C-alpha positions as a printed NumPy array, in Angstrom:
array([[ 15.137,  40.834,  16.584],
       [ 14.914,  37.042,  16.9  ],
       [ 13.563,  34.762,  14.201],
       [ 10.953,  33.297,  16.574],
       [  9.645,  36.791,  17.405],
       [  9.324,  37.661,  13.709],
       [  7.547,  34.37 ,  13.04 ],
       [  5.095,  34.961,  15.906],
       [  4.481,  38.541,  14.8  ],
       [  3.781,  37.447,  11.221],
       [  1.406,  34.737,  12.436],
       [ -0.454,  37.231,  14.625],
       [ -0.684,  39.735,  11.755],
       [ -1.952,  37.051,   9.396],
       [ -4.575,  36.03 ,  11.953],
       [ -5.723,  39.633,  12.358],
       [ -5.998,  40.114,   8.598],
       [ -7.945,  36.878,   8.324],
       [-10.411,  37.997,  11.005],
       [-10.837,  41.373,   9.299],
       [-11.493,  39.546,   6.049],
       [-14.234,  37.5  ,   7.687],
       [-15.862,  40.71 ,   8.957],
       [-15.846,  42.232,   5.474],
       [-16.572,  39.012,   3.582],
       [-18.312,  36.459,   5.854],
       [-17.297,  32.914,   5.03 ],
       [-19.541,  30.128,   3.865],
       [-19.548,  26.396,   4.486],
       [-16.618,  24.691,   2.737],
       [-18.987,  22.103,   1.305],
       [-22.138,  23.965,   0.291],
       [-21.37 ,  27.666,   0.965],
       [-24.087,  27.987,   3.624],
       [-23.439,  31.361,   5.331],
       [-21.415,  31.722,   8.525],
       [-20.391,  28.058,   8.694],
       [-16.999,  26.383,   8.484],
       [-18.646,  23.058,   7.699],
       [-22.41 ,  22.957,   8.213],
       [-24.045,  20.042,  10.021],
       [-25.424,  18.612,   6.771],
       [-22.002,  18.579,   5.087],
       [-20.238,  17.467,   8.263],
       [-22.541,  14.435,   8.457],
       [-21.103,  13.194,   5.147],
       [-17.92 ,  12.367,   7.093],
       [-19.634,  10.123,   9.655],
       [-18.989,   6.858,   7.797],
       [-16.499,   4.016,   8.12 ],
       [-16.075,   2.808,   4.549],
       [-13.52 ,   0.085,   3.729],
       [-11.044,   0.057,   0.871],
       [ -8.401,  -2.519,   0.031],
       [ -4.928,  -2.16 ,   1.497],
       [ -2.798,  -5.006,   0.217],
       [  0.301,  -4.916,   2.499],
       [ -1.589,  -4.535,   5.779],
       [ -2.575,  -6.588,   8.809],
       [ -6.277,  -6.022,   8.18 ],
       [ -5.835,  -5.807,   4.379],
       [ -8.307,  -2.937,   4.669],
       [ -8.166,   0.803,   5.102],
       [-11.111,   2.955,   6.132],
       [-12.442,   6.319,   4.97 ],
       [-14.79 ,   8.835,   6.564],
       [-16.65 ,   9.699,   3.359],
       [-17.058,   9.07 ,  -0.33 ],
       [-15.12 ,  11.55 ,  -2.425],
       [-18.029,  13.186,  -4.171],
       [-20.52 ,  16.028,  -3.819],
       [-20.131,  18.319,  -0.824],
       [-17.483,  16.071,   0.769],
       [-15.294,  16.492,  -2.301],
       [-15.894,  20.257,  -2.371],
       [-15.018,  20.627,   1.313],
       [-11.786,  18.646,   0.982],
       [-10.702,  20.595,  -2.096],
       [-11.337,  23.919,  -0.357],
       [ -9.345,  22.717,   2.642],
       [ -6.532,  21.099,   0.72 ],
       [ -5.975,  23.319,  -2.297],
       [ -7.629,  26.622,  -1.424],
       [ -6.171,  27.286,   2.009],
       [ -9.293,  26.791,   4.135],
       [ -7.377,  25.92 ,   7.308],
       [-10.454,  26.471,   9.453],
       [-11.615,  23.062,   8.238],
       [ -8.779,  21.465,  10.218],
       [-11.043,  21.195,  13.257],
       [-13.878,  19.479,  11.406],
       [-11.537,  17.011,   9.721],
       [ -9.692,  16.288,  12.972],
       [-13.047,  15.39 ,  14.509],
       [-13.925,  13.185,  11.523],
       [-10.618,  11.3  ,  11.59 ],
       [-10.758,  10.827,  15.367],
       [-14.276,   9.438,  15.02 ],
       [-13.06 ,   7.074,  12.315],
       [-10.293,   5.886,  14.636],
       [-12.873,   5.14 ,  17.331],
       [-14.932,   3.23 ,  14.755],
       [-11.792,   1.25 ,  13.895],
       [-11.306,   0.322,  17.551],
       [-14.935,  -0.81 ,  17.756],
       [-14.567,  -2.817,  14.545],
       [-11.444,  -4.545,  15.858],
       [-13.067,  -5.385,  19.191],
       [-16.003,  -6.971,  17.372],
       [-13.671,  -8.919,  15.072],
       [-11.183,  -9.908,  17.769],
       [-12.609, -13.322,  18.626],
       [-12.802, -14.455,  15.01 ],
       [ -9.645, -12.675,  13.832],
       [ -7.068, -12.354,  16.638],
       [ -4.768, -10.406,  14.301],
       [ -7.352,  -7.605,  14.356],
       [ -6.387,  -6.626,  17.909],
       [ -5.103,  -3.053,  17.85 ],
       [ -1.58 ,  -2.851,  19.321],
       [ -0.903,  -0.341,  22.086],
       [  2.24 ,   1.081,  20.469],
       [  1.584,   2.69 ,  17.093],
       [  3.32 ,   5.088,  14.736],
       [  0.993,   7.496,  12.921],
       [  2.523,   7.951,   9.466],
       [  1.107,  10.602,   7.114],
       [  1.257,   9.997,   3.375],
       [  4.003,  12.298,   2.048],
       [  3.618,  15.388,  -0.128],
       [  6.062,  16.604,  -2.739],
       [  8.168,  19.685,  -2.072],
       [  6.286,  21.574,  -4.789],
       [  2.932,  20.751,  -3.161],
       [  4.202,  21.917,   0.223],
       [  5.421,  25.185,  -1.28 ],
       [  2.14 ,  25.749,  -3.13 ],
       [ -0.023,  25.098,  -0.081],
       [  2.338,  26.617,   2.451],
       [  2.039,  23.632,   4.788],
       [  1.461,  19.901,   5.114],
       [ -2.313,  19.63 ,   5.382],
       [ -2.064,  16.231,   7.081],
       [  0.239,  17.44 ,   9.868],
       [ -2.466,  18.859,  12.189],
       [ -4.635,  15.782,  11.602],
       [ -1.78 ,  13.422,  12.46 ],
       [ -0.878,  15.366,  15.599],
       [ -4.487,  15.491,  16.787],
       [ -5.027,  11.786,  16.079],
       [ -1.904,  10.979,  18.077],
       [ -3.229,  12.948,  21.072],
       [ -6.654,  11.321,  20.678],
       [ -5.18 ,   7.804,  20.72 ],
       [ -2.905,   8.597,  23.666],
       [ -5.922,   9.836,  25.623],
       [ -7.357,   6.329,  25.169],
       [ -4.357,   4.75 ,  26.855],
       [ -2.307,   3.983,  23.758],
       [  1.288,   4.952,  23.034],
       [  1.379,   6.736,  19.685],
       [  3.9  ,   8.942,  17.926],
       [  3.7  ,  10.862,  14.663],
       [  6.459,   9.501,  12.433],
       [  7.388,  11.075,   9.05 ],
       [  8.699,   7.778,   7.727],
       [  7.875,   8.472,   4.08 ],
       [  9.071,  11.139,   1.679],
       [  8.598,  11.996,  -1.971],
       [ 11.851,  11.597,  -3.838],
       [ 13.086,  14.918,  -5.197],
       [ 13.863,  15.546,  -8.864],
       [ 11.737,  12.646, -10.062],
       [ 10.422,  12.959, -13.583],
       [  6.849,  14.202, -13.768],
       [  4.314,  11.591, -14.864],
       [  0.789,  12.17 , -16.121],
       [ -1.764,  10.455, -13.882],
       [ -4.903,   9.897, -15.899],
       [ -5.592,   6.412, -14.551],
       [ -4.767,   3.747, -12.   ],
       [ -1.741,   2.405, -13.896],
       [ -0.167,   5.834, -14.247],
       [ -0.838,   6.7  , -10.595],
       [  0.827,   3.437,  -9.591],
       [  3.791,   4.243, -11.843],
       [  4.23 ,   7.678, -10.284],
       [  3.921,   6.277,  -6.749],
       [  6.6  ,   3.643,  -7.425],
       [  8.966,   6.274,  -8.785],
       [  8.51 ,   8.885,  -6.084],
       [  7.577,   7.476,  -2.652],
       [ 10.441,   6.157,  -0.563],
       [ 11.534,   5.696,   3.047],
       [ 12.776,   8.67 ,   5.042],
       [ 16.133,   7.309,   6.2  ],
       [ 16.632,  10.16 ,   8.65 ],
       [ 13.399,   9.313,  10.498],
       [ 14.258,   5.604,  10.678],
       [ 17.345,   6.487,  12.718],
       [ 15.217,   8.097,  15.447],
       [ 15.492,   5.737,  18.453],
       [ 11.986,   6.523,  19.716],
       [ 10.455,   5.688,  16.351],
       [ 12.672,   2.665,  15.817],
       [ 11.391,   1.088,  19.04 ],
       [  7.901,   0.777,  17.528],
       [  7.33 ,  -1.029,  14.243],
       [  3.531,  -0.955,  13.863],
       [  2.039,   1.739,  11.643],
       [ -1.301,   3.351,  10.9  ],
       [ -1.126,   5.348,   7.667],
       [ -3.251,   8.452,   7.167],
       [ -4.141,  10.276,   3.956],
       [ -6.698,  12.789,   2.785],
       [ -8.022,  11.173,  -0.417],
       [ -7.718,   7.617,  -1.717],
       [ -8.465,   7.64 ,  -5.438],
       [ -7.19 ,   4.473,  -7.114],
       [ -5.397,   3.195,  -4.019],
       [ -2.024,   3.311,  -5.798],
       [ -0.435,   5.9  ,  -3.504],
       [ -1.619,   4.484,  -0.174],
       [ -0.679,   0.942,  -1.23 ],
       [  2.762,   2.115,  -2.345],
       [  3.206,   3.786,   1.063],
       [  2.278,   0.52 ,   2.781],
       [  4.594,  -1.495,   0.527],
       [  7.6  ,   0.749,   1.2  ],
       [  7.031,   0.532,   4.948],
       [  6.628,  -3.254,   4.819],
       [  9.842,  -3.556,   2.801],
       [ 11.676,  -1.738,   5.608],
       [ 10.387,  -3.951,   8.397],
       [  7.282,  -2.067,   9.536],
       [  3.923,  -3.73 ,  10.119],
       [  1.173,  -1.657,   8.521],
       [ -1.925,  -2.28 ,  10.611],
       [ -4.345,  -0.19 ,   8.532],
       [ -4.83 ,   3.183,   6.835],
       [ -7.317,   5.958,   7.579],
       [ -8.441,   8.594,   5.067],
       [-10.918,  11.432,   4.931],
       [-12.458,  10.179,   1.685],
       [-12.044,   7.793,  -1.183],
       [-13.366,   7.347,  -4.676],
       [-15.182,   4.032,  -5.155],
       [-14.206,   1.888,  -8.099],
       [-16.571,   1.177, -10.971],
       [-17.234,  -2.238,  -9.43 ],
       [-18.307,  -1.058,  -5.991],
       [-16.934,   0.432,  -2.799],
       [-13.716,  -1.513,  -2.635],
       [-10.744,  -0.233,  -4.605],
       [ -8.348,  -2.818,  -5.954]])
C-alpha cells in the first residue's frame, strides 16, 4: 500500500470525523461563538481595514494589517492559529486578498508623488517562518494556505508571483523569554535566518522583490528582522501584509 494512498485515506477519515463532530457539536463563530458560523459577518468585518505599521527595511517603509489585534479579531486568530480551526482559512484568505487589493489601490494613488510605490509585476510571496516545535504542535504551517491563495490572487491580476520559503527559524537556538519589544527583537535576531536551500532555486533567484506575510505583528521585531535578513541577502522588500497587529502605546504605528 503506497504512502500517498495512506495519506489520502487518513485525510478522508479525518474529514469524515470532523463532519460527524460538527453534527454532534455544531460549531460557533471563531470570534464570538455565534452558532453555525465559521466567522460571522460582524467578526469578519473587523478584518476589512488597511492599517499601516512601520517596516524599516522596505521600499514603502510600511506594512499593512487587516485588523487590530484585539477583541473578536484576536479571538478568531487565536482559534485559527493555536486551536486548529482550519475552517477559518477561507475567511483569512479573503481578508488577506482584500488587503492586497487595497495595497494596489494605495500604490496607484501614491504613484505620481512616490514613483517607488509602483508595485512590480514579479514578486516573491515570503511567509514569516515558524519554528519546528510550533509546526509540530500545530500540525501545519498556518500561513501556507494564505500564501498560496495570495499568490493565485495576484497572478489572476496579471502579476507573476511565486511563494518562496526564503526564511527559516534556526534550530537548536536557546529559548528566550519574550515579555517585551527588546526581548522579542533579541529572539528574532538569534533565530531567523535565510533558507540557503531556497536561494539556490533558479526560479526564485530570478526575482528579487519580496512581499512578506505574517499573521500577527506585535512589536514589529519579528517582521522587521525578516525584512532585514532578506535585505542583507540582496532582496528588495516591497512591503509586508499581516492579518492583525497590536498598536503601540503611542498610536497605530509600531516602531
